[in-house]
Residue frames relative to the residue before (quaternion, step in Angstrom):
aa qw qx qy qz dx dy dz
L 1.0000 0.0000 0.0000 0.0000 0.00 0.00 0.00
S 0.1798 -0.7937 0.5757 0.0789 3.58 -0.82 0.96
L 0.3999 -0.7161 0.5228 0.2324 3.57 -0.73 1.09
D 0.6052 0.5701 -0.3509 0.4308 3.57 1.06 -0.74
Q 0.6663 0.4917 -0.2996 0.4738 3.59 0.94 -0.86
L 0.6481 0.5098 -0.3223 0.4650 3.59 1.04 -0.73
R 0.6240 0.5304 -0.3411 0.4615 3.59 1.04 -0.69
K 0.6858 0.4803 -0.2750 0.4726 3.57 1.03 -0.83
N 0.7971 0.1150 -0.0275 0.5922 3.58 1.11 -0.70
P 0.1566 -0.8428 0.5068 0.0915 3.63 0.34 1.20
G 0.6047 0.5797 -0.3575 0.4130 3.61 1.10 -0.54
A 0.5370 0.6454 -0.3943 0.3736 3.60 1.23 -0.37
I 0.5099 0.6594 -0.4209 0.3578 3.60 1.20 -0.42
D 0.6115 0.5707 -0.3470 0.4241 3.60 1.09 -0.67
F 0.6693 0.5019 -0.2982 0.4596 3.60 1.09 -0.66
L 0.6415 0.5383 -0.3171 0.4452 3.58 1.26 -0.27
Q 0.4455 0.6809 -0.4632 0.3512 3.59 1.27 -0.03
Q 0.2054 -0.7644 0.6024 0.1026 3.55 -1.01 0.87
T 0.1025 -0.7915 0.6019 0.0259 3.56 -0.93 0.93
F 0.0645 0.7762 -0.6263 0.0319 3.54 -1.05 0.80
V 0.3550 -0.7298 0.5552 0.1819 3.52 -1.30 0.45
I 0.1458 -0.7462 0.6436 0.0880 3.54 -1.11 0.81
N 0.0568 -0.7998 0.5976 -0.0075 3.55 -0.76 1.09
R 0.2832 -0.7091 0.6172 0.1899 3.53 -1.13 0.72
R 0.4691 -0.7197 0.4347 0.2702 3.59 -0.73 1.01
K 0.8103 0.0901 -0.0138 0.5789 3.57 1.01 -0.75
G 0.8383 0.1305 -0.1216 0.5152 3.56 -0.68 1.09
E 0.5445 -0.6159 0.4764 0.3117 3.50 -1.38 -0.14
M 0.0669 -0.7495 0.6543 0.0761 3.52 -1.36 0.30
A 0.2906 -0.7202 0.5912 0.2174 3.54 -1.33 0.07
I 0.3415 -0.6622 0.6159 0.2561 3.53 -1.19 0.61
I 0.2612 -0.8023 0.5256 0.1085 3.55 -0.58 1.21
E 0.8053 -0.0419 0.0966 0.5834 3.56 0.98 -0.88
T 0.1667 -0.7459 0.6313 0.1318 3.55 -1.24 0.55
Q 0.0339 -0.7669 0.6406 0.0153 3.55 -1.13 0.73
V 0.0178 0.7630 -0.6461 0.0074 3.55 -1.06 0.78
N 0.2899 -0.8010 0.5031 0.1459 3.57 -0.82 0.96
L 0.5745 0.4966 -0.4034 0.5105 3.57 1.19 0.61
D 0.3645 -0.8038 0.4257 0.1997 3.59 -0.30 1.26
F 0.6428 0.5237 -0.3342 0.4481 3.61 1.20 -0.24
L 0.6159 0.5438 -0.3487 0.4510 3.61 1.27 -0.06
T 0.1699 -0.7395 0.6404 0.1189 3.53 -1.17 0.70
V 0.1588 -0.7873 0.5921 0.0652 3.57 -1.10 0.73
H 0.0470 0.7596 -0.6467 0.0512 3.54 -0.96 0.96
F 0.0007 -0.7934 0.6087 0.0045 3.56 -1.02 0.75
E 0.0094 -0.7715 0.6357 0.0255 3.51 -1.31 0.41
P 0.5478 -0.1564 -0.8210 -0.0382 1.52 -2.16 1.18
H 0.4854 -0.6551 0.5031 0.2864 3.55 -1.34 0.25
H 0.6342 0.4480 -0.3500 0.5241 3.56 1.10 0.72
R 0.7064 -0.4236 0.3216 0.4671 3.59 -1.25 0.11
S 0.1224 0.7853 -0.5907 0.1392 3.54 -0.96 0.94
E 0.5209 -0.6056 0.4939 0.3435 3.56 -1.32 0.19
G 0.8110 0.1131 -0.0506 0.5718 3.61 1.22 -0.38
F 0.1436 -0.7859 0.5996 0.0472 3.52 -1.20 0.67
K 0.2772 -0.7048 0.6274 0.1811 3.53 -1.17 0.72
V 0.0831 -0.7967 0.5986 0.0092 3.58 -0.76 1.08
D 0.1303 -0.7902 0.5975 0.0392 3.56 -0.84 1.08
L 0.1308 -0.7551 0.6390 0.0671 3.56 -0.93 0.99
G 0.0366 -0.8054 0.5913 -0.0193 3.54 -0.78 1.07
L 0.4199 -0.6935 0.5319 0.2446 3.54 -1.35 0.15
N 0.2683 -0.7066 0.6305 0.1764 3.53 -1.15 0.75
P 0.3349 -0.7976 0.4580 0.2045 3.63 -0.14 1.23
A 0.6116 0.5733 -0.3555 0.4133 3.61 1.08 -0.60
K 0.7409 0.4085 -0.2181 0.4864 3.59 1.16 -0.51
L 0.4686 0.6877 -0.4424 0.3342 3.60 1.27 0.02
K 0.0492 -0.7771 0.6275 0.0015 3.56 -1.06 0.87
V 0.5576 -0.6063 0.4563 0.3366 3.55 -1.14 0.72
G 0.5831 0.5867 -0.4418 0.3472 3.55 -1.02 0.85
I 0.5844 -0.5403 0.4708 0.3807 3.51 -1.41 0.09
F 0.0673 -0.8003 0.5947 0.0359 3.56 -1.00 0.78
S 0.0372 -0.7605 0.6483 0.0037 3.50 -1.29 0.55
G 0.1875 0.7910 -0.5607 0.1574 3.56 -0.80 0.95
Q 0.4014 -0.7003 0.5380 0.2429 3.52 -1.30 -0.37
L 0.2057 -0.6801 0.6824 0.1715 3.46 -1.34 0.53
I 0.0895 -0.7925 0.6030 0.0195 3.56 -0.75 1.07
L 0.1156 -0.7635 0.6339 0.0440 3.54 -0.89 1.04
K 0.1670 -0.7673 0.6120 0.0941 3.57 -0.72 1.06
T 0.0980 -0.8205 0.5632 -0.0023 3.56 -0.80 1.07
D 0.4794 -0.6308 0.5107 0.3338 3.55 -1.32 0.03
D 0.4289 0.6908 -0.4612 0.3552 3.59 1.29 0.30
P 0.3784 -0.7564 0.4788 0.2356 3.63 -0.49 1.11
E 0.6481 0.5115 -0.3224 0.4631 3.62 1.14 -0.51
H 0.7913 0.1098 -0.0307 0.6007 3.60 1.14 -0.67
P 0.0362 -0.8469 0.5304 0.0128 3.61 0.44 1.15
V 0.7754 0.1675 -0.1004 0.6005 3.60 1.20 -0.51
I 0.1127 -0.7488 0.6508 0.0557 3.54 -0.98 0.97
D 0.1196 -0.8140 0.5684 -0.0010 3.57 -0.55 1.24
I 0.0510 -0.8186 0.5714 -0.0291 3.58 -0.50 1.22
P 0.3184 -0.7623 0.5294 0.1930 3.63 -0.57 1.12
I 0.1161 -0.7704 0.6253 0.0455 3.55 -1.16 0.76
K 0.0625 0.7921 -0.6017 0.0811 3.57 -0.81 1.05
G 0.2376 0.7751 -0.5685 0.1397 3.55 -1.16 0.54
E 0.2898 -0.7301 0.5847 0.2028 3.51 -1.33 -0.21
I 0.1774 -0.7432 0.6382 0.0949 3.52 -1.11 0.83
V 0.1267 -0.8032 0.5809 0.0369 3.56 -0.75 1.08
E 0.5801 -0.5698 0.4465 0.3734 3.54 -1.25 0.44
């Protein structure tokens, strides 16, 4: 990711959003809480009720981006007794 390119084209931040799906093989669960330890990331998920699957969107807050390598985690806390915590590693690099 280049900060210089984002400064020249702020609308490009929308193309950097990452989306993934979490499915439960049997039955429904609910995502109770999300935590991310990288302050420049935003997290949105839907639906906000019990479901067999969830769409999770990770976005960037351009005001908080800093040059460098980063490593962190997205943690999803659920009401699923078999998987009460889903821990997703996040790694990348932001260049000038």
